[in-house]
PDB file of N, CA, C and O in Angstrom:
ATOM      1  N   UNK A   1      21.274 -35.537  48.499  1.00  0.00           N
ATOM      2  CA  UNK A   1      20.585 -34.203  48.036  1.00  0.00           C
ATOM      3  C   UNK A   1      20.620 -33.155  48.979  1.00  0.00           C
ATOM      4  O   UNK A   1      20.283 -33.357  50.145  1.00  0.00           O
ATOM      5  N   UNK A   2      21.093 -31.783  48.479  1.00  0.00           N
ATOM      6  CA  UNK A   2      21.339 -30.896  49.653  1.00  0.00           C
ATOM      7  C   UNK A   2      19.850 -30.186  49.750  1.00  0.00           C
ATOM      8  O   UNK A   2      18.956 -30.240  48.905  1.00  0.00           O
ATOM      9  N   UNK A   3      19.841 -29.613  50.821  1.00  0.00           N
ATOM     10  CA  UNK A   3      18.360 -28.892  51.205  1.00  0.00           C
ATOM     11  C   UNK A   3      18.131 -27.723  50.111  1.00  0.00           C
ATOM     12  O   UNK A   3      17.004 -27.381  49.752  1.00  0.00           O
ATOM     13  N   UNK A   4      19.049 -27.283  49.736  1.00  0.00           N
ATOM     14  CA  UNK A   4      18.945 -26.264  48.585  1.00  0.00           C
ATOM     15  C   UNK A   4      18.410 -26.623  47.427  1.00  0.00           C
ATOM     16  O   UNK A   4      17.756 -25.890  46.685  1.00  0.00           O
ATOM     17  N   UNK A   5      18.762 -28.096  47.206  1.00  0.00           N
ATOM     18  CA  UNK A   5      18.123 -28.689  45.849  1.00  0.00           C
ATOM     19  C   UNK A   5      16.947 -29.268  45.862  1.00  0.00           C
ATOM     20  O   UNK A   5      16.275 -29.433  44.844  1.00  0.00           O
ATOM     21  N   UNK A   6      16.483 -29.746  47.414  1.00  0.00           N
ATOM     22  CA  UNK A   6      15.117 -29.904  47.640  1.00  0.00           C
ATOM     23  C   UNK A   6      14.122 -29.000  47.435  1.00  0.00           C
ATOM     24  O   UNK A   6      13.008 -29.124  46.926  1.00  0.00           O
ATOM     25  N   UNK A   7      14.757 -27.966  47.961  1.00  0.00           N
ATOM     26  CA  UNK A   7      13.982 -26.457  48.072  1.00  0.00           C
ATOM     27  C   UNK A   7      13.687 -26.155  46.485  1.00  0.00           C
ATOM     28  O   UNK A   7      12.505 -26.166  46.141  1.00  0.00           O
ATOM     29  N   UNK A   8      14.553 -25.924  45.637  1.00  0.00           N
ATOM     30  CA  UNK A   8      14.469 -25.763  44.051  1.00  0.00           C
ATOM     31  C   UNK A   8      13.706 -26.482  43.415  1.00  0.00           C
ATOM     32  O   UNK A   8      13.005 -26.046  42.502  1.00  0.00           O
ATOM     33  N   UNK A   9      13.719 -27.925  43.861  1.00  0.00           N
ATOM     34  CA  UNK A   9      12.722 -28.918  43.055  1.00  0.00           C
ATOM     35  C   UNK A   9      11.548 -28.278  43.428  1.00  0.00           C
ATOM     36  O   UNK A   9      10.965 -27.610  42.574  1.00  0.00           O
ATOM     37  N   UNK A  10      11.057 -28.371  44.652  1.00  0.00           N
ATOM     38  CA  UNK A  10       9.833 -28.247  45.211  1.00  0.00           C
ATOM     39  C   UNK A  10       9.379 -26.746  44.719  1.00  0.00           C
ATOM     40  O   UNK A  10       8.175 -26.671  44.473  1.00  0.00           O
ATOM     41  N   UNK A  11       9.945 -25.841  44.579  1.00  0.00           N
ATOM     42  CA  UNK A  11       9.762 -24.641  43.996  1.00  0.00           C
ATOM     43  C   UNK A  11       9.236 -24.856  42.296  1.00  0.00           C
ATOM     44  O   UNK A  11       8.106 -24.597  41.879  1.00  0.00           O
ATOM     45  N   UNK A  12      10.339 -25.372  41.519  1.00  0.00           N
ATOM     46  CA  UNK A  12      10.083 -25.434  40.162  1.00  0.00           C
ATOM     47  C   UNK A  12       8.890 -26.281  40.049  1.00  0.00           C
ATOM     48  O   UNK A  12       8.006 -25.981  39.246  1.00  0.00           O
ATOM     49  N   UNK A  13       8.799 -27.396  40.856  1.00  0.00           N
ATOM     50  CA  UNK A  13       8.128 -28.394  40.530  1.00  0.00           C
ATOM     51  C   UNK A  13       6.318 -27.749  40.661  1.00  0.00           C
ATOM     52  O   UNK A  13       5.320 -28.396  40.345  1.00  0.00           O
ATOM     53  N   UNK A  14       6.337 -26.682  41.076  1.00  0.00           N
ATOM     54  CA  UNK A  14       4.929 -26.013  41.583  1.00  0.00           C
ATOM     55  C   UNK A  14       4.619 -26.236  42.985  1.00  0.00           C
ATOM     56  O   UNK A  14       3.749 -25.576  43.553  1.00  0.00           O
ATOM     57  N   UNK A  15       5.303 -27.149  43.570  1.00  0.00           N
ATOM     58  CA  UNK A  15       4.926 -27.668  45.187  1.00  0.00           C
ATOM     59  C   UNK A  15       4.953 -26.779  46.283  1.00  0.00           C
ATOM     60  O   UNK A  15       4.471 -27.040  47.385  1.00  0.00           O
ATOM     61  N   UNK A  16       5.712 -25.372  45.873  1.00  0.00           N
ATOM     62  CA  UNK A  16       5.751 -24.803  47.068  1.00  0.00           C
ATOM     63  C   UNK A  16       6.219 -23.394  46.232  1.00  0.00           C
ATOM     64  O   UNK A  16       7.077 -23.329  45.352  1.00  0.00           O
ATOM     65  N   UNK A  17       5.357 -22.248  46.801  1.00  0.00           N
ATOM     66  CA  UNK A  17       5.590 -20.893  46.416  1.00  0.00           C
ATOM     67  C   UNK A  17       6.477 -20.257  47.414  1.00  0.00           C
ATOM     68  O   UNK A  17       5.978 -19.881  48.474  1.00  0.00           O
ATOM     69  N   UNK A  18       7.868 -20.081  47.166  1.00  0.00           N
ATOM     70  CA  UNK A  18       8.687 -19.388  47.879  1.00  0.00           C
ATOM     71  C   UNK A  18       8.650 -18.379  48.330  1.00  0.00           C
ATOM     72  O   UNK A  18       8.897 -18.023  49.482  1.00  0.00           O
ATOM     73  N   UNK A  19       8.215 -17.600  47.119  1.00  0.00           N
ATOM     74  CA  UNK A  19       8.151 -15.878  47.210  1.00  0.00           C
ATOM     75  C   UNK A  19       6.750 -15.559  48.472  1.00  0.00           C
ATOM     76  O   UNK A  19       6.718 -14.669  49.322  1.00  0.00           O
ATOM     77  N   UNK A  20       5.830 -16.511  48.221  1.00  0.00           N
ATOM     78  CA  UNK A  20       4.569 -16.127  49.185  1.00  0.00           C
ATOM     79  C   UNK A  20       5.289 -16.689  50.568  1.00  0.00           C
ATOM     80  O   UNK A  20       5.198 -15.913  51.519  1.00  0.00           O
ATOM     81  N   UNK A  21       5.853 -17.688  50.764  1.00  0.00           N
ATOM     82  CA  UNK A  21       6.418 -17.996  52.125  1.00  0.00           C
ATOM     83  C   UNK A  21       7.357 -17.026  52.742  1.00  0.00           C
ATOM     84  O   UNK A  21       7.361 -16.858  53.962  1.00  0.00           O
ATOM     85  N   UNK A  22       8.055 -16.460  52.043  1.00  0.00           N
ATOM     86  CA  UNK A  22       9.076 -15.146  52.139  1.00  0.00           C
ATOM     87  C   UNK A  22       8.200 -14.093  52.739  1.00  0.00           C
ATOM     88  O   UNK A  22       8.433 -13.616  53.849  1.00  0.00           O
ATOM     89  N   UNK A  23       7.189 -13.738  51.991  1.00  0.00           N
ATOM     90  CA  UNK A  23       6.124 -12.785  52.525  1.00  0.00           C
ATOM     91  C   UNK A  23       5.786 -12.747  53.697  1.00  0.00           C
ATOM     92  O   UNK A  23       5.717 -11.794  54.473  1.00  0.00           O
ATOM     93  N   UNK A  24       5.442 -14.439  53.907  1.00  0.00           N
ATOM     94  CA  UNK A  24       4.429 -14.746  55.165  1.00  0.00           C
ATOM     95  C   UNK A  24       5.694 -14.375  56.381  1.00  0.00           C
ATOM     96  O   UNK A  24       5.284 -13.780  57.378  1.00  0.00           O
ATOM     97  N   UNK A  25       6.736 -14.606  56.341  1.00  0.00           N
ATOM     98  CA  UNK A  25       7.854 -14.642  57.172  1.00  0.00           C
ATOM     99  C   UNK A  25       7.936 -13.501  57.455  1.00  0.00           C
ATOM    100  O   UNK A  25       7.940 -13.227  58.655  1.00  0.00           O
ATOM    101  N   UNK A  26       8.032 -12.392  56.440  1.00  0.00           N
ATOM    102  CA  UNK A  26       8.613 -11.134  56.612  1.00  0.00           C
ATOM    103  C   UNK A  26       7.622 -10.521  57.429  1.00  0.00           C
ATOM    104  O   UNK A  26       7.996 -10.074  58.513  1.00  0.00           O
ATOM    105  N   UNK A  27       6.594 -10.435  57.151  1.00  0.00           N
ATOM    106  CA  UNK A  27       5.308  -9.920  57.772  1.00  0.00           C
ATOM    107  C   UNK A  27       5.120 -10.380  59.212  1.00  0.00           C
ATOM    108  O   UNK A  27       4.765  -9.532  60.030  1.00  0.00           O
ATOM    109  N   UNK A  28       5.301 -11.512  59.566  1.00  0.00           N
ATOM    110  CA  UNK A  28       5.356 -12.162  60.854  1.00  0.00           C
ATOM    111  C   UNK A  28       6.210 -11.425  61.794  1.00  0.00           C
ATOM    112  O   UNK A  28       5.907 -11.139  62.953  1.00  0.00           O
ATOM    113  N   UNK A  29       7.570 -11.078  61.042  1.00  0.00           N
ATOM    114  CA  UNK A  29       8.613 -10.809  61.985  1.00  0.00           C
ATOM    115  C   UNK A  29       8.851  -9.025  61.879  1.00  0.00           C
ATOM    116  O   UNK A  29       9.895  -8.495  62.260  1.00  0.00           O
ATOM    117  N   UNK A  30       7.784  -8.320  61.346  1.00  0.00           N
ATOM    118  CA  UNK A  30       8.110  -7.085  61.003  1.00  0.00           C
ATOM    119  C   UNK A  30       7.918  -5.992  62.356  1.00  0.00           C
ATOM    120  O   UNK A  30       8.546  -4.943  62.494  1.00  0.00           O
ATOM    121  N   UNK A  31       7.190  -6.378  63.018  1.00  0.00           N
ATOM    122  CA  UNK A  31       7.281  -5.571  64.577  1.00  0.00           C
ATOM    123  C   UNK A  31       8.887  -5.684  65.020  1.00  0.00           C
ATOM    124  O   UNK A  31       9.701  -4.761  65.041  1.00  0.00           O
ATOM    125  N   UNK A  32       9.110  -7.115  65.377  1.00  0.00           N
ATOM    126  CA  UNK A  32      10.724  -7.081  65.789  1.00  0.00           C
ATOM    127  C   UNK A  32      11.665  -6.256  64.864  1.00  0.00           C
ATOM    128  O   UNK A  32      12.475  -5.480  65.371  1.00  0.00           O
ATOM    129  N   UNK A  33      11.573  -6.412  63.517  1.00  0.00           N
ATOM    130  CA  UNK A  33      12.268  -5.811  62.597  1.00  0.00           C
ATOM    131  C   UNK A  33      12.616  -4.268  63.039  1.00  0.00           C
ATOM    132  O   UNK A  33      13.686  -3.698  63.249  1.00  0.00           O
ATOM    133  N   UNK A  34      11.317  -3.864  63.086  1.00  0.00           N
ATOM    134  CA  UNK A  34      11.084  -2.304  63.329  1.00  0.00           C
ATOM    135  C   UNK A  34      11.727  -1.740  64.641  1.00  0.00           C
ATOM    136  O   UNK A  34      12.296  -0.655  64.759  1.00  0.00           O
ATOM    137  N   UNK A  35      11.486  -2.865  65.780  1.00  0.00           N
ATOM    138  CA  UNK A  35      12.091  -2.172  67.156  1.00  0.00           C
ATOM    139  C   UNK A  35      13.527  -2.557  67.189  1.00  0.00           C
ATOM    140  O   UNK A  35      14.215  -2.021  68.057  1.00  0.00           O
ATOM    141  N   UNK A  36      14.115  -3.454  66.330  1.00  0.00           N
ATOM    142  CA  UNK A  36      15.397  -3.400  66.076  1.00  0.00           C
ATOM    143  C   UNK A  36      15.947  -2.112  65.392  1.00  0.00           C
ATOM    144  O   UNK A  36      16.835  -1.449  65.926  1.00  0.00           O
ATOM    145  N   UNK A  37      15.396  -1.781  64.201  1.00  0.00           N
ATOM    146  CA  UNK A  37      15.739  -0.646  63.556  1.00  0.00           C
ATOM    147  C   UNK A  37      15.844   0.638  64.395  1.00  0.00           C
ATOM    148  O   UNK A  37      16.789   1.426  64.363  1.00  0.00           O
ATOM    149  N   UNK A  38      14.626   0.743  65.227  1.00  0.00           N
ATOM    150  CA  UNK A  38      14.652   1.988  65.925  1.00  0.00           C
ATOM    151  C   UNK A  38      15.705   2.269  67.119  1.00  0.00           C
ATOM    152  O   UNK A  38      16.028   3.354  67.604  1.00  0.00           O
ATOM    153  N   UNK A  39      16.260   0.618  67.535  1.00  0.00           N
ATOM    154  CA  UNK A  39      17.140   0.431  68.383  1.00  0.00           C
ATOM    155  C   UNK A  39      18.532   0.638  67.778  1.00  0.00           C
ATOM    156  O   UNK A  39      19.415   0.839  68.611  1.00  0.00           O
ATOM    157  N   UNK A  40      18.867   0.630  66.607  1.00  0.00           N
ATOM    158  CA  UNK A  40      20.015   0.646  65.832  1.00  0.00           C
ATOM    159  C   UNK A  40      20.862  -0.777  65.754  1.00  0.00           C
ATOM    160  O   UNK A  40      22.082  -0.917  65.675  1.00  0.00           O
ATOM    161  N   UNK A  41      19.906  -1.706  65.798  1.00  0.00           N
ATOM    162  CA  UNK A  41      20.575  -3.225  65.788  1.00  0.00           C
ATOM    163  C   UNK A  41      20.350  -3.664  64.404  1.00  0.00           C
ATOM    164  O   UNK A  41      19.349  -3.483  63.711  1.00  0.00           O
ATOM    165  N   UNK A  42      21.443  -4.271  64.115  1.00  0.00           N
ATOM    166  CA  UNK A  42      21.306  -4.970  62.642  1.00  0.00           C
ATOM    167  C   UNK A  42      21.161  -6.514  62.947  1.00  0.00           C
ATOM    168  O   UNK A  42      20.361  -7.213  62.324  1.00  0.00           O
ATOM    169  N   UNK A  43      22.029  -7.031  64.001  1.00  0.00           N
ATOM    170  CA  UNK A  43      22.080  -8.408  64.359  1.00  0.00           C
ATOM    171  C   UNK A  43      21.024  -8.836  65.905  1.00  0.00           C
ATOM    172  O   UNK A  43      21.254  -8.471  67.058  1.00  0.00           O
ATOM    173  N   UNK A  44      20.025  -9.588  65.480  1.00  0.00           N
ATOM    174  CA  UNK A  44      19.205  -9.990  66.736  1.00  0.00           C
ATOM    175  C   UNK A  44      18.459 -11.358  66.481  1.00  0.00           C
ATOM    176  O   UNK A  44      18.633 -12.076  65.496  1.00  0.00           O
ATOM    177  N   UNK A  45      17.666 -11.582  67.450  1.00  0.00           N
ATOM    178  CA  UNK A  45      16.901 -12.752  67.392  1.00  0.00           C
ATOM    179  C   UNK A  45      15.582 -12.512  67.497  1.00  0.00           C
ATOM    180  O   UNK A  45      15.345 -11.426  68.025  1.00  0.00           O
ATOM    181  N   UNK A  46      14.571 -13.187  67.159  1.00  0.00           N
ATOM    182  CA  UNK A  46      12.900 -12.965  67.355  1.00  0.00           C
ATOM    183  C   UNK A  46      12.824 -14.485  67.441  1.00  0.00           C
ATOM    184  O   UNK A  46      13.140 -15.363  66.637  1.00  0.00           O
ATOM    185  N   UNK A  47      12.188 -14.529  68.948  1.00  0.00           N
ATOM    186  CA  UNK A  47      11.719 -16.055  69.040  1.00  0.00           C
ATOM    187  C   UNK A  47      10.086 -15.902  69.020  1.00  0.00           C
ATOM    188  O   UNK A  47       9.591 -14.963  69.645  1.00  0.00           O
ATOM    189  N   UNK A  48       9.267 -16.797  68.325  1.00  0.00           N
ATOM    190  CA  UNK A  48       8.182 -16.830  68.141  1.00  0.00           C
ATOM    191  C   UNK A  48       7.683 -18.354  68.013  1.00  0.00           C
ATOM    192  O   UNK A  48       8.070 -19.050  67.075  1.00  0.00           O
ATOM    193  N   UNK A  49       6.769 -18.861  69.039  1.00  0.00           N
ATOM    194  CA  UNK A  49       6.074 -20.117  68.856  1.00  0.00           C
ATOM    195  C   UNK A  49       7.090 -21.202  68.640  1.00  0.00           C
ATOM    196  O   UNK A  49       7.034 -22.097  67.796  1.00  0.00           O
ATOM    197  N   UNK A  50       8.188 -20.944  69.689  1.00  0.00           N
ATOM    198  CA  UNK A  50       9.065 -22.210  69.679  1.00  0.00           C
ATOM    199  C   UNK A  50      10.164 -22.134  68.738  1.00  0.00           C
ATOM    200  O   UNK A  50      11.038 -23.000  68.759  1.00  0.00           O
ATOM    201  N   UNK A  51      10.203 -20.921  67.700  1.00  0.00           N
ATOM    202  CA  UNK A  51      11.408 -20.656  66.702  1.00  0.00           C
ATOM    203  C   UNK A  51      12.008 -19.564  67.227  1.00  0.00           C
ATOM    204  O   UNK A  51      11.522 -18.715  67.974  1.00  0.00           O
ATOM    205  N   UNK A  52      13.279 -19.662  66.708  1.00  0.00           N
ATOM    206  CA  UNK A  52      13.931 -18.469  67.202  1.00  0.00           C
ATOM    207  C   UNK A  52      14.817 -18.316  65.700  1.00  0.00           C
ATOM    208  O   UNK A  52      15.669 -19.102  65.283  1.00  0.00           O
ATOM    209  N   UNK A  53      14.318 -17.026  65.030  1.00  0.00           N
ATOM    210  CA  UNK A  53      14.721 -16.549  63.987  1.00  0.00           C
ATOM    211  C   UNK A  53      16.026 -15.491  64.322  1.00  0.00           C
ATOM    212  O   UNK A  53      16.117 -14.597  65.164  1.00  0.00           O
ATOM    213  N   UNK A  54      17.015 -15.994  63.271  1.00  0.00           N
ATOM    214  CA  UNK A  54      18.274 -15.328  63.497  1.00  0.00           C
ATOM    215  C   UNK A  54      18.609 -14.272  62.513  1.00  0.00           C
ATOM    216  O   UNK A  54      18.761 -14.586  61.333  1.00  0.00           O
ATOM    217  N   UNK A  55      18.734 -13.052  62.904  1.00  0.00           N
ATOM    218  CA  UNK A  55      18.885 -11.934  61.822  1.00  0.00           C
ATOM    219  C   UNK A  55      20.207 -11.082  62.022  1.00  0.00           C
ATOM    220  O   UNK A  55      20.555 -10.334  62.935  1.00  0.00           O
ATOM    221  N   UNK A  56      20.900 -11.517  60.680  1.00  0.00           N
ATOM    222  CA  UNK A  56      22.341 -10.584  60.729  1.00  0.00           C
ATOM    223  C   UNK A  56      22.377  -9.457  59.565  1.00  0.00           C
ATOM    224  O   UNK A  56      22.107  -9.508  58.365  1.00  0.00           O
ATOM    225  N   UNK A  57      22.734  -8.623  60.250  1.00  0.00           N
ATOM    226  CA  UNK A  57      22.768  -7.299  59.132  1.00  0.00           C
ATOM    227  C   UNK A  57      21.423  -7.272  58.621  1.00  0.00           C
ATOM    228  O   UNK A  57      21.165  -7.111  57.429  1.00  0.00           O
ATOM    229  N   UNK A  58      20.609  -7.422  59.486  1.00  0.00           N
ATOM    230  CA  UNK A  58      19.044  -6.896  58.861  1.00  0.00           C
ATOM    231  C   UNK A  58      18.523  -8.152  57.806  1.00  0.00           C
ATOM    232  O   UNK A  58      17.513  -7.916  57.143  1.00  0.00           O
ATOM    233  N   UNK A  59      19.152  -9.387  57.654  1.00  0.00           N
ATOM    234  CA  UNK A  59      18.783 -10.121  56.860  1.00  0.00           C
ATOM    235  C   UNK A  59      18.824 -11.674  57.757  1.00  0.00           C
ATOM    236  O   UNK A  59      19.764 -12.282  58.269  1.00  0.00           O
ATOM    237  N   UNK A  60      17.319 -11.978  57.667  1.00  0.00           N
ATOM    238  CA  UNK A  60      16.981 -13.243  58.281  1.00  0.00           C
ATOM    239  C   UNK A  60      17.870 -14.443  57.617  1.00  0.00           C
ATOM    240  O   UNK A  60      17.667 -14.869  56.480  1.00  0.00           O
ATOM    241  N   UNK A  61      18.957 -14.957  58.561  1.00  0.00           N
ATOM    242  CA  UNK A  61      19.869 -16.202  57.999  1.00  0.00           C
ATOM    243  C   UNK A  61      19.365 -17.744  58.537  1.00  0.00           C
ATOM    244  O   UNK A  61      19.572 -18.734  57.835  1.00  0.00           O
ATOM    245  N   UNK A  62      18.883 -17.810  59.467  1.00  0.00           N
ATOM    246  CA  UNK A  62      18.378 -19.140  60.007  1.00  0.00           C
ATOM    247  C   UNK A  62      17.210 -18.998  60.698  1.00  0.00           C
ATOM    248  O   UNK A  62      16.724 -17.973  61.176  1.00  0.00           O
ATOM    249  N   UNK A  63      16.797 -20.139  60.708  1.00  0.00           N
ATOM    250  CA  UNK A  63      15.560 -20.429  62.039  1.00  0.00           C
ATOM    251  C   UNK A  63      16.228 -21.698  62.597  1.00  0.00           C
ATOM    252  O   UNK A  63      16.918 -22.572  62.071  1.00  0.00           O
ATOM    253  N   UNK A  64      15.707 -21.458  64.051  1.00  0.00           N
ATOM    254  CA  UNK A  64      16.403 -22.635  64.997  1.00  0.00           C
ATOM    255  C   UNK A  64      15.380 -22.863  65.928  1.00  0.00           C
ATOM    256  O   UNK A  64      14.728 -21.920  66.378  1.00  0.00           O
ATOM    257  N   UNK A  65      15.138 -24.259  66.328  1.00  0.00           N
ATOM    258  CA  UNK A  65      14.196 -23.993  67.465  1.00  0.00           C
ATOM    259  C   UNK A  65      14.605 -23.552  68.848  1.00  0.00           C
ATOM    260  O   UNK A  65      15.752 -23.703  69.269  1.00  0.00           O
ATOM    261  N   UNK A  66      13.704 -23.044  69.486  1.00  0.00           N
ATOM    262  CA  UNK A  66      13.916 -22.268  70.521  1.00  0.00           C
ATOM    263  C   UNK A  66      14.232 -23.219  71.862  1.00  0.00           C
ATOM    264  O   UNK A  66      13.306 -23.850  72.373  1.00  0.00           O
ATOM    265  N   UNK A  67      15.464 -23.282  72.356  1.00  0.00           N
ATOM    266  CA  UNK A  67      15.786 -24.284  73.170  1.00  0.00           C
ATOM    267  C   UNK A  67      15.761 -23.803  74.712  1.00  0.00           C
ATOM    268  O   UNK A  67      16.047 -24.471  75.707  1.00  0.00           O
ATOM    269  N   UNK A  68      15.334 -22.438  74.632  1.00  0.00           N
ATOM    270  CA  UNK A  68      15.339 -21.857  76.041  1.00  0.00           C
ATOM    271  C   UNK A  68      14.646 -22.900  77.226  1.00  0.00           C
ATOM    272  O   UNK A  68      15.239 -23.403  78.181  1.00  0.00           O
ATOM    273  N   UNK A  69      13.589 -23.016  76.952  1.00  0.00           N
ATOM    274  CA  UNK A  69      12.762 -24.021  77.743  1.00  0.00           C
ATOM    275  C   UNK A  69      13.331 -25.273  78.318  1.00  0.00           C
ATOM    276  O   UNK A  69      13.333 -25.658  79.487  1.00  0.00           O
ATOM    277  N   UNK A  70      13.925 -25.949  76.998  1.00  0.00           N
ATOM    278  CA  UNK A  70      14.411 -27.242  77.382  1.00  0.00           C
ATOM    279  C   UNK A  70      15.618 -27.344  78.016  1.00  0.00           C
ATOM    280  O   UNK A  70      15.935 -28.341  78.664  1.00  0.00           O
ATOM    281  N   UNK A  71      16.495 -26.128  77.838  1.00  0.00           N
ATOM    282  CA  UNK A  71      17.417 -25.894  78.845  1.00  0.00           C
ATOM    283  C   UNK A  71      17.122 -25.583  80.657  1.00  0.00           C
ATOM    284  O   UNK A  71      17.660 -25.819  81.739  1.00  0.00           O
ATOM    285  N   UNK A  72      15.979 -24.946  80.132  1.00  0.00           N
ATOM    286  CA  UNK A  72      15.575 -24.631  81.924  1.00  0.00           C
ATOM    287  C   UNK A  72      14.967 -25.442  82.546  1.00  0.00           C
ATOM    288  O   UNK A  72      14.746 -25.361  83.754  1.00  0.00           O
ATOM    289  N   UNK A  73      14.573 -26.436  81.732  1.00  0.00           N
ATOM    290  CA  UNK A  73      13.592 -27.748  82.637  1.00  0.00           C
ATOM    291  C   UNK A  73      14.738 -28.922  82.428  1.00  0.00           C
ATOM    292  O   UNK A  73      14.344 -30.071  82.625  1.00  0.00           O
ATOM    293  N   UNK A  74      15.935 -28.762  82.099  1.00  0.00           N
ATOM    294  CA  UNK A  74      16.727 -29.995  81.500  1.00  0.00           C
ATOM    295  C   UNK A  74      16.001 -31.344  80.842  1.00  0.00           C
ATOM    296  O   UNK A  74      16.143 -32.527  81.150  1.00  0.00           O
ATOM    297  N   UNK A  75      15.247 -30.777  79.916  1.00  0.00           N
ATOM    298  CA  UNK A  75      15.094 -31.642  78.872  1.00  0.00           C
ATOM    299  C   UNK A  75      15.654 -31.949  78.014  1.00  0.00           C
ATOM    300  O   UNK A  75      15.193 -32.792  77.245  1.00  0.00           O
TER     301      UNK A  75
END
């Protein structure tokens, strides 16, 4: 099963409100998005609470673990 199929199942079965989550993420990243917009940047990363949000052409494309601390301490 793909991640997309799982997501669609959860959404359509009523177990997950994707649009609500989309809004929550957008609101939490708004400050970084505005700063990037003022700087004229469309591709950037926002690191919050151990996660790295990757934005390309103004659109959130993926979320990864922030591995900066792991590399710094050799974990």
